KEFISE-838462 format. One record per residue (C-alpha): x, y, z. Coordinates in steps of 0.05 Angstrom, whole numbers, padded with zeros to 5 digits, always signed. Layout:
<pts>
XYZ
...
</pts>
This chain:
<pts>
-00286+00212-00013
-00296+00161-00069
-00302+00216-00121
-00240+00253-00096
-00194+00193-00099
-00224+00165-00164
-00217+00230-00203
-00146+00242-00178
-00124+00171-00191
-00155+00167-00261
-00122+00231-00284
-00053+00212-00257
-00056+00139-00280
-00072+00159-00351
-00007+00199-00354
+00043+00155-00318
+00021+00082-00325
+00079+00060-00370
+00130+00096-00326
+00099+00074-00260
+00086+00000-00273
+00159-00026-00270
+00174+00019-00209
+00113-00006-00172
+00130-00078-00189
+00198-00070-00156
+00166-00045-00092
+00112-00099-00093
+00165-00153-00103
+00205-00126-00044
+00143-00125+00001
+00120-00195-00017
+00190-00225-00010
+00196-00194+00059
+00126-00220+00076
+00147-00291+00055
+00210-00286+00096
+00171-00271+00160
+00123-00328+00142
+00182-00376+00147
+00194-00374+00073
+00124-00397+00055
+00093-00370-00008
+00025-00385-00037
-00042-00388-00002
-00096-00335-00005
-00073-00263-00008
-00118-00202-00004
-00094-00134-00026
-00135-00078+00005
-00137-00016-00038
-00115-00057-00098
-00122-00001-00150
-00112-00034-00218
-00084-00099-00188
-00010-00089-00196
+00007-00121-00129
-00042-00177-00146
-00002-00189-00210
+00063-00196-00171
+00030-00240-00119
+00002-00286-00172
+00072-00292-00203
+00098-00313-00135
+00045-00368-00128
-00009-00334-00086
-00083-00341-00100
-00097-00266-00103
-00158-00224-00086
-00168-00149-00083
-00212-00098-00048
-00222-00036-00091
-00273+00020-00087
-00255+00057-00151
-00292+00038-00214
-00232+00043-00260
-00189-00002-00217
-00245-00051-00205
-00256-00059-00280
-00182-00075-00290
-00182-00126-00234
-00244-00160-00263
-00212-00165-00332
-00146-00192-00304
-00170-00240-00250
-00245-00249-00256
-00305-00225-00216
-00294-00276-00160
-00227-00245-00142
-00255-00174-00133
-00290-00145-00072
-00318-00081-00100
-00327-00024-00050
-00293+00002+00012
-00269-00050+00062
-00321-00035+00115
-00377-00043+00064
-00360-00115+00047
-00396-00172+00084
-00340-00221+00090
-00381-00266+00135
-00434-00278+00082
-00379-00289+00032
-00348-00342+00078
-00282-00305+00081
-00273-00300+00157
-00207-00333+00177
-00195-00345+00103
-00133-00306+00081
-00061-00326+00094
-00037-00255+00080
-00065-00185+00074
-00029-00126+00043
-00043-00051+00049
+00004-00008+00007
-00005+00067+00013
-00074+00054+00044
-00077+00060+00120
-00063+00135+00121
-00125+00144+00076
-00173+00104+00119
-00230+00140+00152
-00218+00101+00216
-00160+00052+00225
-00195+00026+00287
-00248-00002+00240
-00201-00024+00185
-00153-00065+00226
-00205-00107+00263
-00234-00127+00196
-00165-00146+00171
-00155-00187+00233
-00221-00225+00226
-00209-00245+00154
-00139-00270+00168
-00126-00341+00190
-00094-00350+00258
-00020-00338+00249
-00033-00302+00183
+00007-00240+00165
-00008-00168+00146
+00041-00123+00109
+00031-00047+00109
+00072+00003+00070
+00060+00070+00103
+00093+00138+00117
+00115+00150+00188
+00131+00214+00226
+00187+00176+00261
+00227+00175+00196
+00289+00217+00184
+00255+00250+00124
+00195+00272+00165
+00239+00302+00220
+00286+00335+00170
+00231+00367+00127
+00181+00384+00182
+00119+00418+00154
+00147+00412+00084
+00145+00335+00086
+00103+00315+00026
+00063+00264+00065
+00030+00319+00106
-00025+00328+00055
-00101+00333+00053
-00110+00263+00023
-00077+00232+00084
-00128+00230+00140
-00079+00204+00192
-00005+00210+00208
+00029+00153+00246
+00093+00147+00286
+00127+00080+00296
+00104+00078+00369
+00031+00091+00356
+00032+00040+00299
+00056-00012+00350
+00000+00009+00398
-00053+00009+00343
-00036-00060+00315
-00028-00092+00384
-00096-00065+00405
-00128-00100+00346
-00098-00169+00355
-00032-00165+00318
+00040-00180+00339
+00089-00133+00305
+00146-00170+00272
+00183-00113+00240
+00178-00039+00224
+00235-00018+00179
+00249+00037+00129
+00230+00017+00059
+00246+00058-00003
+00201+00077-00060
+00233+00064-00128
+00232+00126-00170
+00258+00159-00233
+00262+00233-00245
+00218+00221-00306
+00163+00195-00260
+00174+00250-00208
+00164+00303-00261
+00098+00272-00283
+00072+00264-00212
+00095+00328-00179
+00042+00372-00211
-00014+00326-00186
+00003+00303-00116
+00062+00344-00089
+00031+00412-00089
+00060+00458-00037
+00114+00410-00014
+00187+00399-00028
+00171+00359-00091
+00136+00417-00124
+00193+00465-00107
+00242+00418-00140
+00202+00412-00204
+00241+00466-00243
+00306+00429-00227
+00276+00362-00247
+00258+00390-00315
+00331+00405-00329
+00355+00333-00321
+00377+00299-00386
+00332+00243-00411
+00382+00186-00399
+00390+00206-00326
+00315+00218-00318
+00302+00144-00331
+00353+00119-00280
+00317+00080-00225
+00338+00098-00154
+00313+00075-00086
+00290+00137-00049
+00277+00137+00026
+00220+00187+00032
+00196+00168+00102
+00157+00103+00089
+00164+00040+00128
+00145-00032+00116
+00106-00059+00175
+00095-00134+00180
+00052-00164+00235
+00023-00231+00251
-00047-00245+00275
-00042-00267+00348
-00063-00338+00363
-00120-00349+00411
-00101-00374+00480
-00097-00449+00484
-00087-00459+00408
</pts>
């Protein structure tokens, strides 16, 4: 699995980094502002981004006052995180491979983020208990994830682009509530959250990750759009939600 994701990401990132970076920053800012709102306006503290890629969310978190850390299993992303933040801010490997107890990181983080990650996990019933253990009591987790309860998923059916081989699980809003509650989280919100896109970016990505879906079928039309319109940023509701949950406090605390 490591090789599959690493090869795909490396090829795509090399082509779209300059286009993608400002779009991703908009999304990351929206996620972290919402996270701070549900944490009673508090910013700062220790934040861990799981599946940190090249550290773009970590960059935004650092700008907002967080002490940022990242979990990343891809070599390319890990090298970028090391260069930006230092070796001590990187946990290299997949989440379940990291011995947080030996690293003294149990009950350590104020916030955990997982953006476009949970649907790729081999077993969410392993991932979420780890996230719970490393969060402080009352700490928050924010997940950005596609859901089959969305209007886009229902409208497009089997052509919905998030039904793809790289996504090992599909979630509805109801089974997300059940899953997070089972592993010690109180759901605070599940709400539609757009991805910020330009047609310029969509054209670059479609040939890599939208094969067989609606995105690929639209590619000939996207190529006809004039350059000035292709760079216009629009919020697109593709079926993703922002889920924010709080680690449940132990009885008597």
